[in-house]
C-alpha positions in Angstrom: 25.7 -33.1 11.9 22.2 -34.8 11.7 20.4 -31.6 12.7 22.3 -29.6 10.2 21.3 -32.1 7.4 17.7 -32.0 8.6 17.8 -28.2 8.4 19.2 -28.5 4.9 16.3 -30.7 3.9 13.8 -28.4 5.6 15.3 -25.5 3.7 15.1 -27.4 0.5 11.4 -28.2 1.2 10.7 -24.5 1.8 12.4 -23.6 -1.4 10.0 -25.8 -3.3 7.6 -23.0 -3.4 9.0 -22.0 -6.8 9.6 -25.5 -8.1 7.4 -27.7 -10.2 6.3 -31.0 -8.6 8.8 -33.2 -10.6 11.6 -30.8 -9.7 10.6 -31.0 -6.0 10.9 -34.9 -6.0 14.2 -34.8 -7.9 15.7 -32.2 -5.6 14.7 -34.1 -2.5 16.0 -37.4 -3.9 19.4 -35.9 -4.8 19.6 -34.4 -1.3 18.8 -37.7 0.4 21.3 -39.6 -1.7 23.9 -37.0 -0.9 23.2 -37.4 2.9 23.4 -41.2 2.6 26.8 -41.0 0.8 28.1 -38.6 3.5 27.2 -41.2 6.1 29.1 -43.9 4.2 26.0 -46.1 3.8 25.6 -48.8 1.3 22.8 -48.7 -1.2 19.8 -50.9 -0.1 18.2 -52.9 -2.9 15.2 -53.8 -0.8 13.6 -50.4 -0.6 10.1 -49.0 -1.0 9.1 -48.8 -4.7 8.1 -45.2 -4.2 11.6 -44.2 -3.0 14.1 -42.7 -5.4 16.9 -44.9 -6.8 20.2 -45.1 -5.1 19.1 -44.7 -1.5 20.7 -46.8 1.4 18.9 -48.5 4.3 19.5 -45.5 6.6 18.7 -43.2 3.7 15.4 -45.1 3.3 14.5 -44.2 6.9 15.4 -40.6 6.2 13.4 -40.6 3.0 10.2 -41.8 4.8 10.7 -39.4 7.7 11.4 -36.4 5.4 8.6 -37.4 3.0 6.2 -37.0 5.9 7.8 -33.7 6.7 7.5 -32.6 3.0 3.8 -33.6 3.0 3.3 -31.6 6.2 4.9 -28.6 4.6 2.7 -29.1 1.6 -0.3 -28.8 3.8 1.1 -25.8 5.7 -0.2 -22.3 5.1 3.1 -20.7 4.0 1.6 -17.3 4.8 2.0 -18.1 8.5 5.7 -18.2 8.1 6.1 -15.4 5.6 7.6 -17.9 3.1 6.4 -16.3 -0.1 7.9 -16.6 -3.5 9.3 -13.5 -5.1 6.2 -13.3 -7.4 3.8 -13.2 -4.5 1.9 -9.9 -4.3 -1.6 -10.7 -2.9 -1.6 -11.5 0.8 -3.9 -12.2 3.7 -3.5 -9.3 6.1 -1.1 -10.2 8.9 -2.8 -11.2 12.1 -1.0 -8.5 14.0 -2.9 -5.9 12.0 -6.2 -7.6 11.9 -8.1 -6.6 15.1 -11.7 -7.0 16.0 -12.3 -3.2 15.7 -10.9 -2.9 12.2 -12.0 -6.2 10.5 -14.3 -4.3 8.1 -11.3 -2.4 6.7 -9.9 -5.7 5.4 -13.0 -7.8 4.6 -15.2 -7.4 1.5 -18.8 -6.7 2.3 -20.4 -7.0 -1.2 -18.3 -9.0 -3.6 -15.6 -11.5 -3.3 -12.8 -11.2 -5.9 -10.2 -13.9 -6.2 -10.1 -17.1 -4.1 -9.3 -15.8 -0.6 -12.8 -14.8 0.4 -14.7 -17.0 -2.0 -16.3 -19.3 0.7 -16.1 -17.1 3.8 -19.3 -15.1 4.0 -22.8 -16.0 3.0 -23.6 -12.4 2.0 -20.9 -12.6 -0.7 -22.4 -15.6 -2.3 -25.4 -13.6 -3.5 -23.1 -11.7 -5.9 -22.1 -14.9 -7.7 -25.3 -14.9 -9.6 -24.7 -11.3 -10.6 -21.3 -12.2 -11.8 -22.9 -14.8 -14.2 -25.2 -12.0 -15.5 -22.3 -9.8 -16.1 -20.5 -12.6 -17.9 -23.4 -13.0 -20.3 -23.5 -9.3 -20.8 -19.8 -9.2 -21.6 -20.1 -12.0 -24.0 -22.5 -10.0 -26.1 -19.9 -7.3 -26.5 -17.3 -9.7 -28.1 -17.4 -10.4 -31.8 -16.8 -14.1 -31.3 -19.0 -14.4 -28.1 -18.3 -17.5 -26.1 -15.4 -18.5 -28.4 -13.6 -15.4 -27.2 -14.3 -16.4 -23.6 -12.8 -19.9 -24.3 -9.7 -18.3 -25.8 -9.3 -16.2 -22.8 -9.7 -19.3 -20.6 -6.9 -20.9 -22.6 -4.6 -17.9 -22.1 -5.2 -18.2 -18.3 -4.3 -21.9 -18.4 -1.0 -21.0 -19.9 -0.3 -18.6 -17.0 -1.9 -20.7 -14.3 1.3 -21.2 -12.3 2.2 -17.5 -12.5 -1.3 -16.6 -11.2 -1.0 -19.1 -8.3 2.3 -17.8 -7.3 0.8 -14.3 -6.9 -1.1 -15.5 -3.9 0.4 -16.1 -0.4 -1.8 -19.1 0.1 -2.2 -22.3 -1.8 -5.5 -23.2 -3.3 -6.6 -26.6 -4.7 -8.6 -27.0 -7.9 -12.0 -27.6 -6.2 -12.7 -24.7 -4.0 -16.2 -23.8 -5.1 -19.2 -24.7 -2.9 -21.7 -24.6 -5.7 -21.9 -25.5 -9.3 -22.5 -22.1 -11.0 -19.5 -22.9 -13.2 -18.7 -26.4 -14.2 -15.0 -27.0 -14.7 -12.3 -29.3 -13.5 -10.0 -26.4 -12.5 -12.3 -24.3 -10.4 -9.4 -22.0 -9.3 -9.2 -20.7 -12.9 -13.0 -20.6 -13.1 -13.0 -18.1 -10.2 -10.1 -16.0 -11.7 -11.8 -15.9 -15.1 -15.3 -15.1 -13.8 -14.1 -12.4 -11.5 -11.9 -10.8 -14.3 -14.9 -10.7 -16.6 -17.1 -9.2 -13.8 -14.6 -6.4 -13.1 -14.2 -5.6 -16.8 -18.0 -5.5 -17.4 -18.5 -3.4 -14.2 -15.9 -0.9 -15.4 -17.4 -0.7 -18.9 -20.9 -0.1 -17.5 -19.7 2.6 -15.0 -17.2 4.4 -17.3 -18.3 3.8 -20.9 -22.0 3.3 -20.6 -23.2 4.7 -17.3 -26.8 5.2 -18.5 -27.2 1.5 -19.3 -26.8 0.3 -15.7 -30.6 0.1 -15.2 -30.9 -3.2 -17.0 -28.6 -4.8 -14.5 -29.3 -5.4 -10.8 -27.1 -2.7 -9.4 -29.4 0.3 -9.0 -28.4 1.5 -5.6 -25.6 4.1 -5.3 -24.6 2.7 -1.9 -24.0 -0.7 -3.4 -21.9 0.8 -6.2 -19.9 2.7 -3.6 -19.5 -0.6 -1.6 -18.2 -2.4 -4.7 -15.6 0.3 -5.2 -14.4 -0.1 -1.7 -14.2 -3.9 -1.9 -12.0 -3.6 -5.0 -9.4 -1.7 -3.0 -8.9 -4.4 -0.4 -5.6 -6.3 -0.4 -7.2 -9.7 0.1 -9.7 -9.1 -2.6 -7.5 -8.8 -5.7 -6.7 -10.4 -9.0 -3.2 -10.1 -10.5 -3.5 -7.0 -12.7 -1.9 -8.7 -15.7 -5.0 -11.0 -15.9 -7.2 -7.9 -16.5 -4.7 -6.2 -18.8 -4.7 -9.4 -21.0 -8.5 -9.4 -21.1 -8.7 -5.7 -22.0 -5.9 -5.6 -24.5 -6.8 -8.8 -26.4 -10.6 -9.1 -26.1 -12.3 -5.8 -25.4 -13.4 -4.4 -28.8 -11.5 -1.4 -30.2 -14.8 0.5 -30.5 -15.3 0.5 -26.8 -11.7 1.6 -26.1 -12.2 4.5 -28.4 -15.5 5.4 -26.9 -14.1 5.8 -23.4 -10.7 7.1 -24.7 -8.9 4.5 -22.7 -5.9 3.2 -24.6 -4.8 0.9 -21.8 -6.6 -0.8 -18.9 -5.0 1.4 -16.3 -6.8 4.5 -17.7 -10.1 2.6 -17.5 -9.4 1.6 -13.9 -8.5 5.2 -12.9 -11.7 6.5 -14.4 -13.7 3.9 -12.5 -12.1 4.6 -9.1 -12.0 8.4 -9.5 -13.9 10.3 -12.1 -15.1 8.9 -15.5 -15.0 12.3 -17.0 -11.3 13.0 -16.3 -8.6 12.2 -18.8 -5.8 10.4 -16.9 -2.3 10.4 -18.2 -0.7 7.2 -16.8 3.0 7.5 -15.9 5.0 4.5 -17.0 5.8 3.5 -13.4 2.1 2.9 -12.7 2.3 -0.1 -14.9 4.7 -1.7 -12.4 1.7 -2.1 -10.1 0.6 -5.7 -9.3 -3.1 -5.1 -8.6 -5.6 -2.4 -7.6 -4.3 -1.9 -4.1 -0.8 -1.5 -5.4 -2.0 0.8 -8.2 -3.6 3.1 -5.6 -0.4 3.1 -3.6 1.5 4.2 -6.7 -0.9 7.0 -7.1 0.0 8.3 -3.6 3.7 8.2 -4.3 5.6 11.4 -5.3 6.7 11.7 -8.9 10.4 11.3 -7.9 9.7 8.5 -5.4 12.6 6.4 -6.8 15.0 9.1 -5.6 13.8 9.0 -2.0 16.2 7.6 0.5 15.5 5.7 3.7 17.4 4.7 6.8 17.3 2.1 9.5 16.9 4.6 12.3 13.9 5.5 14.4 13.2 9.2 13.8 9.5 9.6 14.1 9.5 9.8 17.8 11.6 13.0 17.6 8.8 14.8 15.8 6.6 17.2 17.8 2.9 18.0 17.2 1.9 20.6 14.7 1.2 23.3 17.3 4.5 22.6 19.1 6.5 22.9 15.9 4.8 26.2 15.1 5.7 27.4 18.6 9.3 26.3 18.0 9.5 28.6 15.0 8.9 26.1 12.2 6.3 27.1 9.7 4.2 24.2 8.3 3.2 24.7 4.7 1.2 22.8 2.1 3.3 21.0 -0.5 2.2 20.7 -4.1 0.5 17.3 -4.9 2.8 14.5 -6.1 5.8 16.3 -4.4 7.8 14.9 -1.5 7.9 16.1 2.1 10.7 18.7 2.6 12.3 20.7 5.4 14.0 24.0 4.6 16.1 25.7 7.3 15.5 29.3 8.4 17.8 32.3 8.0 18.5 33.4 11.5 17.0 36.9 12.3 15.4 37.3 8.8 13.1 34.4 9.7 11.2 36.7 12.1 9.9 39.0 9.4 6.3 37.8 8.9 6.1 38.5 5.1 9.5 37.0 4.2 8.6 33.3 4.0 11.7 32.3 2.1 13.8 33.0 5.2 11.7 30.9 7.6 12.3 27.3 8.7 9.6 25.5 6.8 8.2 22.0 7.0 6.4 21.4 3.7 3.9 18.5 3.6 1.7 17.2 0.7 -2.1 17.6 1.3 -4.5 14.8 2.2 -8.2 14.5 1.7 -9.9 12.5 4.5 -13.3 10.9 4.1 -15.1 7.7 5.0 -12.9 5.6 2.7 -9.5 6.9 3.9 -9.1 4.4 6.8 -10.0 1.4 4.5 -7.6 2.5 1.8 -4.6 3.4 4.0 -5.0 0.3 6.2 -4.7 -1.9 3.1 -1.8 0.0 1.6 0.0 -0.2 5.0 -0.6 -3.9 5.1 0.7 -4.2 1.5 3.8 -2.4 2.4 4.3 -4.7 5.4 4.2 -7.7 3.1 5.5 -6.6 -0.3 7.5 -3.4 0.4 9.0 -3.8 3.8 12.1 -1.9 2.7 10.0 0.9 0.9 7.3 1.9 3.4 6.8 5.4 1.9 3.0 5.6 2.6 3.5 4.2 6.1 6.2 6.8 6.8 3.9 9.6 5.5 1.1 8.4 7.8 3.6 8.2 10.7 4.5 11.8 10.2 0.8 12.8 10.3 0.3 10.6 13.3 3.0 12.5 15.2 1.8 15.9 14.0 -1.8 15.3 15.0 -2.4 14.6 18.7 -5.6 16.6 19.3 -8.5 18.4 17.7 -6.4 21.6 17.8 -3.7 20.0 15.7 -6.2 18.9 13.2 -7.7 22.4 13.0 -4.2 23.9 12.7 -3.4 21.6 9.7 -6.8 22.4 8.1 -6.0 26.1 8.3 -2.7 25.3 6.5 -4.5 23.4 3.7 -2.8 20.1 4.5 -5.8 18.3 5.9 -9.2 18.5 4.2 -11.9 16.3 5.7 -15.6 15.5 5.5 -15.6 13.6 8.8 -18.0 14.5 11.6 -15.4 16.3 13.7 -11.7 17.1 14.0 -11.5 14.6 16.9 -12.5 11.8 14.5 -9.6 12.8 12.2 -7.1 12.8 15.1 -8.3 9.4 16.3 -8.1 8.0 12.7 -4.4 8.9 12.3 -3.5 7.9 15.9 -4.9 4.4 15.3 -3.7 3.7 11.7 -0.2 2.5 12.7 -1.1 0.6 15.9 0.9 -2.7 15.9 2.7 -1.7 12.7 6.5 -2.1 12.7 8.9 -1.2 10.0 12.7 -1.3 10.0 13.2 1.3 7.3 12.0 4.9 7.6 11.8 7.6 4.9 12.3 11.3 5.7 14.9 10.5 8.4 17.2 13.4 7.2 14.3 15.9 7.3 13.1 14.7 10.8 16.7 14.9 12.2 17.0 18.5 10.9 13.7 19.4 12.5 14.8 17.8 15.8 18.1 19.8 15.7 16.2 23.0 15.0 13.9 22.4 18.0 16.7 21.7 20.5 18.8 24.6 19.4 18.6 27.4 22.2 19.1 30.2 19.6 16.2 28.9 17.6 14.0 28.7 20.7 14.9 32.3 21.6 14.1 33.5 18.1 10.8 31.6 18.2 9.8 33.2 21.5 10.8 36.6 20.2 8.8 36.0 17.0 5.7 34.8 18.8 5.6 37.8 21.2 6.8 40.7 18.9 6.4 39.4 15.3 3.3 37.2 15.4 1.6 39.4 12.7 2.4 42.0 10.2 0.9 44.8 12.4 2.7 43.7 15.5 5.9 43.3 13.7 5.6 46.8 12.2 4.9 48.2 15.6 7.9 46.4 17.0 10.1 47.7 14.3 8.8 51.3 14.8 9.3 50.9 18.6 12.9 49.7 18.0 13.6 52.6 15.7 12.1 55.1 18.2 14.1 53.5 21.0 17.3 53.7 19.0 16.6 57.3 18.1 16.0 58.2 21.7 19.3 56.6 22.7 21.1 58.4 19.9 19.4 61.7 20.9 20.4 61.2 24.5 23.9 60.3 23.6 24.2 63.3 21.3 22.9 65.6 24.0 25.2 64.2 26.6 28.3 64.5 24.4 27.3 68.0 23.4 27.1 69.1 27.1 30.5 67.6 27.8 32.1 69.7 25.0 30.7 72.8 26.4 
């Protein structure tokens, strides 16, 4: 019984993640009083002044013991146990994914955004002075100058608890190592300064690209590095903080100049092409931060209609070349459309120019460059933490991992228009996909239905026979035509022989 009650207290302490401090004390007090009454103890009048009213002598001992436990839990990094609140969306990458060989994919190299990496690397501290310069530049854009900044600070204070709950780790108020910003609540100081820095950076790069020379960011490689850092899961601000700043404080004249009616349009222009006009689907606004926003961009339009299953299917999938040998044509899907498999139509599937009758595995294309590993590693880490039951991107990468096992598979998919890369060699692309999902586990898999149908096609003897026949006699239009002509000639010769034989019998 005692262990069950202790477990109850521990559970209550864990649940305090979403409680205010006064609510935590009240809940714990009521729980201890309830335990004392269950034991039949009498209330002890000589108790510690800090203890709640109505606690018995034995309950007093429980109170002290569990108060120490509660304090210990307060000091725990809840991330280690995965005990995040439902509002949590910004995480430290799980240790199982963070390996020595891929640390750079998760760690900012130029600028720290948010509190997680604020004190971790000396090279990031040099950017803090630049942030102050950007803050001063942003103030000059606002009609009320510093007064607008103070109003924004007040709005952040009103949402402080909501902002804190977005992080998987607790931060105290004094986490700055220097005094660039003087404030009692330095957590909010970091959030506000980083939000202003991002907004000014976006404005300079999207709205006024020619005015970047007066600010100390002249090198293209540094600008590219900043863009990469803003995609990292650990280097994020809650996006509602930036939306608030853009909607309520950025002048209308600037919004009209860049033709960005919402912050999401401005962000897309920064990350992709300032000259493009992006139409933002409504579901993009469900994103929690930049990493999440980039994940939404990779999802198919009808992603909410996708189904998943708790069954391992990826191991059944063969490589691209082996699927082709099994009679399955791999084709390029239209962007923003889902992966599909369409069954073949028996003998008609052998006709080279009749694609509609073939067994087809249709896959969306993917451009691979030097930022691909960084982006997908962070999206996969996000799905591990925030979307464990919706690992669409992880499932897509798992399919490519199974399809690509060698340089030849990469070359094959390139010829099909599915993979386009600017890497040094096809082997680098194969190694990239073969390593992205190392030590990644997920209980839910998308495309299980399609993969099961592909597996059934590959193990069907009739399909294997047709695939062999096709590869030998119908591998091209010319060979297929010659095969058809040969069959016709063969049939005519049989018919002629039979006709001659029957004619001789009649005579």
